[in-house]
C-alpha positions in Angstrom: 0.0 0.0 0.0 1.4 3.4 -1.0 0.8 6.3 1.4 0.8 9.7 -0.3 1.6 13.0 1.4 -2.0 13.9 2.0 -2.8 10.6 3.8 0.5 10.8 5.6 -0.4 14.3 6.9 -3.7 13.0 8.3 -2.0 10.0 10.0 0.6 12.4 11.4 -2.0 14.7 12.8 -3.8 11.7 14.4 -0.6 10.4 15.9 0.3 13.8 17.4 -3.3 14.1 18.9 -3.8 10.6 20.2 -0.3 9.4 21.3 0.4 12.0 24.0 -3.1 11.5 25.4 -2.6 7.7 25.6 0.8 8.2 27.3 -0.6 10.6 29.9 -3.3 8.0 30.7 -0.8 5.2 30.9 1.6 7.3 33.2 -1.3 8.1 35.5 -2.2 4.3 35.7 1.4 3.4 36.5 1.5 6.2 39.2 -1.3 4.4 41.1 0.9 1.3 41.7 3.2 3.2 44.1 0.2 4.3 46.2 -1.3 0.9 46.8 1.7 -1.4 47.4 4.4 -1.4 50.0 5.9 -4.9 49.8 8.7 -5.0 47.3 7.9 -8.3 45.6 4.3 -7.2 45.1 5.5 -3.9 43.8 7.9 -5.6 41.3 5.2 -7.9 40.0 2.7 -5.0 39.6 5.3 -2.8 37.8 6.3 -5.6 35.4 2.6 -6.3 34.6 2.2 -2.6 34.0 5.2 -2.5 31.6 3.7 -5.5 29.7 0.6 -3.3 29.1 2.7 -0.6 27.5 3.8 -2.6 24.4 2.0 -0.5 21.8 3.2 2.7 23.3 6.8 1.8 24.4 10.2 2.3 22.8 11.5 -0.3 25.3 12.1 -0.6 29.0 15.0 -1.1 31.3 15.1 -2.8 34.7 18.0 -1.5 36.8 19.3 -0.9 40.3 20.1 -3.5 43.0 17.9 -6.1 44.8 17.3 -3.6 47.6 16.8 -0.5 45.3 15.2 -1.7 42.1 13.9 0.7 39.5 12.4 0.6 36.0 12.6 3.0 33.1 10.1 3.0 30.3 11.0 4.9 27.1 8.1 6.7 25.5 7.4 10.0 23.6 5.5 12.8 25.0 4.7 16.5 24.6 7.0 18.5 26.9 5.2 21.7 28.0 8.4 23.7 28.0 9.4 22.6 24.5 6.3 21.9 22.3 8.3 22.9 19.1 11.7 22.0 17.7 14.1 24.5 16.3 12.4 24.2 12.9 9.3 25.5 14.7 7.5 22.2 14.1 5.3 20.5 16.7 7.4 17.8 18.2 7.2 14.8 20.5 10.1 14.5 22.9 11.7 11.4 24.4 10.2 10.8 27.8 11.2 8.3 30.5 8.7 7.0 33.0 10.7 6.1 36.0 9.3 3.7 38.6 11.3 3.2 41.8 10.4 1.4 45.0 9.4 3.8 47.7 9.4 6.7 45.2 6.6 8.4 43.2 6.5 7.7 39.5 8.4 10.4 37.6 8.5 11.4 33.9 11.9 12.7 32.8 13.0 14.1 29.4 15.2 11.9 27.3 17.8 12.9 24.7 15.8 13.3 21.4 12.8 14.8 19.8 11.0 14.1 16.5 9.0 16.6 14.5 6.0 16.5 12.2 8.0 16.2 9.0 9.9 13.1 10.2 6.7 11.4 11.3 5.1 12.1 7.9 8.1 10.6 6.2 7.8 7.5 8.4 4.3 6.9 7.3 5.3 7.3 3.6 8.5 5.3 3.7 8.3 2.6 6.4 6.3 -0.7 6.1 2.6 -0.3 6.5 0.7 -2.4 9.0 -3.0 -3.1 8.6 -5.5 -4.3 11.1 -8.2 -7.0 10.5 -10.4 -4.4 8.8 -7.6 -3.3 6.5 -7.2 0.0 8.2 -3.7 1.4 8.8 -2.4 0.9 12.3 -1.2 4.4 13.3 1.1 3.3 16.1 3.0 0.7 14.0 5.7 3.3 13.2 6.9 3.0 16.8 8.7 -0.1 15.8 11.1 2.2 13.9 11.9 4.2 17.1 13.1 1.3 19.2 16.9 2.1 18.9 16.6 5.8 19.3 17.1 5.9 23.1 20.4 4.2 22.9 21.9 6.1 20.0 20.5 9.5 21.1 22.2 8.9 24.4 25.5 7.8 22.7 25.7 10.8 20.5 25.0 13.2 23.4 27.7 11.5 25.5 30.2 11.7 22.5 29.3 15.3 21.9 30.2 16.2 25.5 33.5 14.3 25.4 34.4 16.1 22.2 33.5 19.5 23.7 35.7 18.7 26.7 38.6 17.8 24.5 38.2 20.9 22.3 37.5 18.8 19.2 33.8 19.5 18.8 32.0 20.5 15.6 28.2 20.4 15.1 27.4 17.2 13.3 24.4 15.3 11.9 24.1 11.9 13.6 22.3 9.0 12.0 20.1 6.7 14.0 19.4 3.2 12.9 15.9 1.8 12.4 14.8 -1.7 11.5 13.7 -0.6 8.0 15.8 2.5 7.4 17.6 5.3 9.3 16.9 8.7 10.8 18.8 11.8 9.9 19.2 14.2 12.8 20.8 17.3 14.1 22.9 17.8 17.2 24.1 21.3 17.9 25.7 22.9 20.9 23.5 26.1 20.8 20.4 24.3 22.0 19.8 21.8 24.8 17.2 19.7 23.1 19.5 16.7 22.5 19.2 15.1 19.1 16.5 16.5 16.8 15.2 13.9 14.4 14.9 15.6 11.0 13.7 12.9 8.6 13.5 9.2 7.8 14.8 7.3 4.8 14.1 3.7 4.1 16.4 0.8 3.0 15.9 1.6 -0.7 16.9 5.2 -0.3 20.2 4.6 1.4 23.6 4.9 -0.3 26.3 2.3 0.4 28.0 4.3 3.1 24.8 5.0 5.0 23.7 1.4 4.8 27.1 0.2 6.1 27.0 2.5 9.1 23.4 1.7 9.8 24.0 -2.0 9.8 27.1 -1.5 12.0 24.9 0.3 14.5 22.2 -2.3 14.4 24.7 -5.0 15.2 25.7 -3.1 18.3 22.1 -2.3 19.3 20.4 -5.5 20.0 22.9 -7.0 22.5 22.6 -3.8 24.5 18.7 -3.8 24.6 18.7 -4.5 28.3 21.6 -2.2 29.2 21.3 1.3 30.9 22.3 2.9 27.6 18.6 2.5 26.8 17.8 4.4 30.0 20.0 7.4 30.0 19.7 10.0 31.5 17.3 8.4 34.0 19.9 5.7 34.9 22.5 8.3 35.9 19.8 10.2 37.9 19.2 6.9 39.9 23.0 6.7 40.6 24.0 4.2 37.9 27.4 5.0 36.4 27.9 2.0 34.1 27.1 4.1 30.9 30.5 5.7 31.3 32.0 2.3 30.5 29.4 1.2 27.9 29.5 4.4 25.9 33.3 4.2 25.7 32.9 0.6 24.6 30.7 1.8 21.7 33.4 4.3 20.7 35.9 1.5 20.6 33.6 -0.7 18.6 33.1 2.1 16.0 36.7 3.1 15.9 37.8 0.9 13.0 35.2 2.6 10.8 35.5 6.3 11.8 36.4 7.4 8.2 33.1 5.9 6.9 31.1 7.3 9.8 32.5 10.8 9.3 31.4 10.7 5.6 27.8 10.0 6.8 27.5 12.5 9.6 29.3 15.3 7.7 27.6 14.9 4.3 29.0 16.7 1.3 25.6 18.3 0.7 25.6 19.8 4.2 27.0 23.1 3.0 30.5 22.9 4.6 33.0 24.0 2.0 35.8 22.5 4.1 34.0 19.2 4.7 37.1 17.0 4.2 38.9 19.0 6.9 35.9 18.8 9.2 35.8 15.1 8.8 39.5 14.6 9.5 39.3 16.8 12.7 36.4 14.7 13.9 38.1 11.4 13.2 41.3 12.6 15.1 39.2 13.8 18.0 37.3 10.5 18.4 40.4 8.4 17.9 41.9 10.3 20.9 39.0 8.9 23.0 39.6 5.3 21.9 40.8 2.9 24.7 41.5 -0.8 24.7 39.6 -2.0 21.6 40.3 -5.7 22.4 38.8 -5.3 26.0 35.8 -3.5 24.6 35.2 -6.2 22.1 35.4 -8.8 24.9 32.9 -6.7 26.9 30.5 -6.5 24.0 30.8 -10.2 23.4 29.9 -10.7 27.0 26.6 -8.9 26.4 26.0 -10.9 23.2 26.2 -14.3 24.9 24.8 -13.5 28.4 21.2 -13.9 29.5 19.3 -10.8 30.7 19.5 -11.9 34.3 23.3 -12.4 34.0 23.6 -8.9 32.4 21.7 -7.4 35.3 24.0 -9.1 37.9 27.0 -7.9 35.9 25.8 -4.3 35.8 25.1 -4.2 39.5 28.7 -5.4 40.1 30.0 -3.0 37.4 28.3 0.0 39.1 29.9 -1.1 42.5 33.3 -1.4 40.9 33.1 2.0 39.3 32.1 3.6 42.6 35.1 1.9 44.2 37.3 3.3 41.4 35.8 6.7 42.0 37.1 6.6 45.5 40.6 6.3 44.2 41.0 2.6 44.3 41.7 0.3 41.3 38.8 -1.1 39.3 38.4 -4.8 38.5 35.6 -5.6 36.2 33.6 -8.6 37.5 32.9 -11.6 35.3 29.5 -12.1 33.7 28.4 -15.7 33.2 25.1 -17.3 32.4 
């Protein structure tokens, strides 16, 4: 089924009208769990059941913390009252994180990206169409394309901060992988809105360089689906510090391909007359951040082969080890076995 621009505009308007309302209702429902339950095991069961009800609205969830202080982060999109428009002056939906922690009220925190009307229209026009039993278009089916955005928006923001600290920062246009294409975005230092999603292109519209980088990012994404990289900045707000290691790991995994990545995030058509120089400065600055690539590959393989429960145990130990290191003592990464 081909969706033209007129139909896509109508679907976009419906999405922007209905999705925030459904998220508000869901967040209110989750907020009631805290008021009714005091025993931790009952609370855990109730929250997990609540998260299971979020499937059609969710960009994914993360279960973190320790046995004594568990918490959950659900990634959604919502209208933020202080930023209803992006810098293109479009209506936008911002990344939101619904945070549920034992003995704490439910909170909704901003995430690291927003997506505007143009990008949502392009999603309807270019991503696979899902129909219900009555052959009507399912408006929320496009959420499947968003599921890797929390991880990569967080990564690009972390990388931007490191480059600014090292003096090697230039505004760049990150790409974000999707199951059936990729998002083109903008990340600039003059605004604090994180990564602004500009548009979506599908598999058939990608050139070879974009497809290579997209596939590389997809291969990194799935093994980290249950890591706190999908819960930043809420994870840091809860005291988890593991993303300092995991984001550096991603830098190391991408390091062998920096020249190709630079061609994608600094496109020739971007208007930079010195684009080759800009790319080379970026590559040198990121290479200066690269650590032990072999250790990072081993850490990534650990996530690839470990069960979700084993990953959680490892992350609890990793957080403890990093806090010990922060007190001036040496850090020893714990093993993670199934």
